[in-house]
N, C-alpha and C positions, 0 to 999 in steps of 0.2 A: 462614346463617352466611357472613360475608364474610372470606375468608382474607387479603384485602388490607388489612383493618382493622389499625390500629396496635396493637402489643402493648405494654402498660404493665407496668412492673416496680416493685414496692415491696419494702421490706425492713425488718427490725427493726434495733434497735441490737444491740450485742454482748450475747449472753446466755451466762452461765456455766452449763454443764450437765456434771455429773460432773467438775468441775475443768478442763474444756476450753471454749474459746471457740467459739461458734456464732453464725451469722446465718441467719435464716429469710427466704426470698425467695418472693414470689408474682408470677406472670405472669398478666395478664388480657388477653383479646381478646374484646370483646363478652361473650357468656355462657360463653366458654371460659376455663379457668383451669388453672394448674399451680403446685404448691408444691414447693419444694426447700430444701435446707439446705447451708450452707457450714460447714466446708471440704470436705464430701463431694462437692459438685457433682452431686448425684443428685436427680432429680425423684422425689418420694415419693408424690405424689398428682396426678392430672390428669383433666381432662374436656374433650373437644373437640379437643385437640391430637393430631396424628398421631404415630406412633412416630418418623418422620423429624424432625418438628418438635421433639419432646422431645430427641432426640439433639443437635439444634442448640442448644436451650436449655442443655443440660448442657455443651456445648463452650463456649458463651458464658460460663457461670459459671466454668468452669476457667480461661479466658483472663482474665477480669476479677475473679477471686477477690480479689486484693490491693486493687484499687480499691474493690470493694464493702465489704471489711472496713474500709478507711479511712473511707468514708462512714458506715458503721455506727458506727464509733468516735466520729464527730462527734455522732451522735444520742445515743449513750451518755453523752457528755460533757454534753450539754444536760440529759439526765435527772438527772445527778448535780448539776448546777448548780441545778436546780429543787427539790431536796430541802431 
């Protein structure tokens, strides 16, 4: 495992769950992965990332929460357009 490898992030569009808006995020680095949800900004599942790295991912999500939601909104808009 190469810790210097690039971490890639992908996310869903906005998903309504129990009347609240959520975005699900996945981080990948080689065979390492972490999954999290917004607006909670908590990693819910991980493999290969250290506890310190997970804290960093959660801090990143908290800082970029609004930006990620805006990008997710654009994905949601495209899905609505394709219906």
